[in-house]
N, C-alpha and C positions, 0 to 999 in steps of 0.2 A: 695372409693366409698361413695357416697352420697345418702340418701334415696330420693325416689320420689313419689312412690305410693304403698300403702298398699291395696291388694283386699280383699273382704270379706272372702275368703277361706285362708287367711293368706299368700299368695302370696306376695313376696317382690319384687319391682322394685327399682332398684337402678342405679345411672350412676356415670360415671367417668368425672375428668375434661376432658377438651378439649386437646386431645394429640396435638405435636407439627405439626403432618401430617394433623391437623383439624378433626380428627376422635373423636368420642365419643363413650365408651362402656356402653352398657345398660345391665343389668344382671337382671335375673329373676330367683326367687327362691321360690319354694313350698314345704312346709313340707310334708312328705308322711310317714304314719305309717310303711308300708310295706319295703319302699326303702331307708327310711331318708329323702332324698330330691331330687325333679326334678329340672332341672336347664336348662336355655339356655341364649346364649350371643348373641346380635345384635349390630353390629357396624354401628352407625350414622355418616354421612349422608347416605351412601351406602346400608343400610338395608342389611348388609350381616351378616348371621345368621351362627353360629357355637357351637359347644359342646352342642347340645340339647341331654338331657338325660332325658328319663322317660315321656316325654310328648306325648299325641297321635296327631295324625294329626288334628283332631277337636281343641284340645287345641292350637296347634301351630297356626292354623288358626286364632283363636280368638285373640292370642298375636301378631301375625303379624298385623292384622287390629288395635290392641290396640296402638302399637306402631308408626304405620303410622299416626294415629290420634293424638298422644300425642309428636312426634317428634319435632315439632316447639317449644313446651314449654321447652323439655328437653334442646334443642341447645341453646334456648334464656338464660335459667338458667346459662349455662357453659361460655358464652360470656362475 
C-alpha cells in the first residue's frame, strides 16, 4: 500500500498497485482512542465498499464523496 493522503484528523488514505483485473484497493484508516482504528476499503474503479468498521453514515458519506473526487488521481498514479 502506498500513501495517498493524510487528513487533518490523522486519517490515512492509501492505495494499492493496480491488480491484474484492473482494480485498485483504497484503504482508509482513522485512529480512535476508544476503538483503536476505524477503517474502510473501496475498490476502484467500481467504487465497491467493504470492510467498513467504526465510521458513521455521515463519515462514510464524506469518504465516498472524497474518493469519487480523487479517484482519477489515484488511478493515474498507479498506471
